[in-house]
C-alpha positions, 0 to 999 in steps of 0.5 A: 572470480575475475574483476571487471578490470581483469576482464577488460585487460587493464590495471585499475578499476577507473576510467574516463567517460566518453565526452564527444567533442571533448575527449581526444585520442591523446586523452584516451591513450593517456588513460590507457597508458596509465592502466585505466579504461580510456573511452574514445567517443565516436557518437554518430561521426562520419565513418572516415572520421572514426577511422582516423580517430581510431588509427590515431589512438592506436598509434598512441597506445597499445593498451586496451581502450573502449569506444562509444557509439550512439544507437539511436533509432531512426525516427519520423521527421516532423516537418512543421517543427523543423521549419519552425526551428529553422526560422528561430535559428535563422533569427538568432544567428542574424541577430548575432552575426552568425552565418546560417543556411537552411537545411532542405532535407535530412539524412539520419545517420545510423551506427552500422557503418561506424560499427564496421569501422570499429570491427575492422580495428579489432576493438574489443570493448564497445560502450553505447548510449541512446539505445541497445543492439539487436539480439542478433547483433549482440550474439554476433559481437559476443561471438567475436569476444567483444565486451558490451557496455550499455548505458542506463539512466533508469532502473527500467533501462538497467533491467532491459540491458540485463535482460538483453545479455549486455555484459556490463551497465553504466549507471548514469546519475542525474548529476552527470554532464552532457547527454542523458544516455536514456533510450526507453523514455527521454523524460528526465523526471524519471532519472535519479541521482546516482546514489539512488539509481545505484541502490534501486538497480541493486535491489532489482537483482541486476547481477552484472557488473555495474559502472557508476558515473555522474558527479564523481570527482574523487577516487574516494567517492568511487571506492565508496561505491565499490564497497557497496557493490559497484565494479567500476567507475568513470569520470567525465567532467574532471577531464574537461580541463585536461591539457589533451581536452578539446573543450573551449578555452573559455570552459576550461578557464571557467571550471578551473577557477574552482567556483561552482557553475550553474548548469541546467538540462536543455534540448536546445542544441541536440533535441535530447536532454543534456546538462551544460553551462547556461549560455545565450543560445540555450536560453534563447532557444529554450525561451522561444515558442518553437518546439524543439525537434527530436534528436538527431534533427535538432543536432543536425540543425545546430551543427554548423552553428556550434562548429562556427562558434567553436572556431570563432571562440563564441562560447555563448553559442556552443554547447558547454556540457559538464556535470554539477561538480565540474568545478573540481576540475584542474588544468593538468595533463590527463595522466596527472588527473588520473593518477590522483584518482588512482591514489585516492582510490587505492590508498585508503 
């Protein structure tokens, strides 16, 4: 029987997790050129930006790579919560000399224009979070020989993806950095550590390839999961400090010291649970009395703040997503980080 790496057309059983705002075409191509699965995060970016990122990645590699998109549903706008949060953000920004302009109306982006761009580029591996394609879309994509990889944070989500004929499932442990890929219930109390989530999903008889992610930082850890039935493993935080990473220099410096950093879950930046390094913005929003609007509204409200903070190197006002073991990351080229994982995985 073919292994997942053979189905995907790559050499190794390891890859890089999508990290929107961190992973770059250079990082994705470096992983692909070394024989792993690089994943280009497109999230909910404008289609024109997606087109440029895909074009750049394809210029840097002729190997297979995956893309990741957000499949969040359109939700009802809570005007009271949004107004309250805008007042809070205005105050925070004023106190910290950060420009802020109120957003009078919202356009919720959908994944359909992004999917059109992806299909135009003939990408054959699509990973997704925050939702699932419709039955009709799944059938259409399968007819085009596209391999679909969904994300599950709970046993129920894994069963849902299995029942909807998704080809493989990323099991995201609670240790993972960044956004939870949840879509049935955005309640972190229902989420499990990777080890427990993996065992529970296996016991439920989910018999499609399982990809493990969240808190992994050595090839040996991945190999241990393979010996228990996993088909693939991806690493995220380990690549934050890579040369090709688009993370803030502050975060790269902090993580590469090798000392554990304090992380927590927050909805402050996006309205969806995500794990990151605690900073002033996170604390001030979390401690405010304003209800946090759901994703994508909060994400839209804070977008310009995050952009300004990154441009001005104001690390206390930008999201610093990372997992609980991110301090194992080192300042090296992506290919060197990946090759170390390969050595650890196969030389046992």
